[in-house]
C-alpha positions in Angstrom: 57.2 53.8 27.0 57.5 57.4 28.2 60.8 58.4 29.8 60.8 61.6 31.8 63.8 63.8 31.0 64.8 67.0 32.6 64.5 70.2 30.6 67.7 71.9 29.8 68.3 74.8 32.3 70.7 77.7 31.8 72.1 80.0 34.4 72.1 83.8 34.7 75.9 84.1 34.6 77.9 82.2 32.0 74.6 82.0 30.0 76.4 81.0 26.7 78.6 78.3 28.1 77.0 76.7 31.2 73.9 74.5 31.4 72.3 71.7 33.3 70.6 68.8 31.4 69.5 65.3 32.5 71.2 65.5 35.9 74.5 66.7 34.6 76.4 70.0 34.4 77.8 70.9 31.0 80.5 73.5 30.5 80.8 74.4 26.8 80.2 71.0 25.2 81.8 68.9 27.9 79.9 67.1 30.7 81.9 68.2 33.8 79.7 67.0 36.7 76.8 64.7 37.6 74.2 65.6 40.2 73.3 62.7 42.5 71.8 62.6 46.0 72.0 66.3 46.5 75.6 66.5 45.6 77.5 67.6 42.5 80.1 64.9 41.6 83.2 66.1 39.7 85.2 63.2 38.4 88.4 64.9 37.4 90.4 68.2 37.5 89.3 71.0 35.1 90.6 74.4 34.1 90.1 77.5 36.2 87.2 78.6 33.9 85.5 75.3 34.1 86.0 75.2 37.8 84.3 78.6 38.1 81.3 77.1 36.1 81.1 74.1 38.4 81.3 76.1 41.6 78.8 78.7 40.3 76.3 76.0 39.3 76.6 74.3 42.6 76.0 77.5 44.5 72.9 78.3 42.4 71.5 74.8 42.9 72.5 74.6 46.6 74.6 71.6 46.1 77.9 70.5 47.8 80.7 69.8 45.3 82.4 66.4 45.7 85.8 66.2 43.8 86.5 62.5 43.2 90.0 63.2 42.0 91.3 64.5 45.4 
């Protein structure tokens, strides 16, 4: 059985520490958000640096950020 997986995608800024893979946003080695129905779902609060990563990725992908913890 073949399962289609999304190729890992990097971003121009934060090239070393930010990537998208299999419908999720990864900052460093931590999964920080999930992409679903045209939205970026963030389950908990993250540091200022990680928040910058999340917001940058959302703007590059044209997604609205939904913070579940608020």
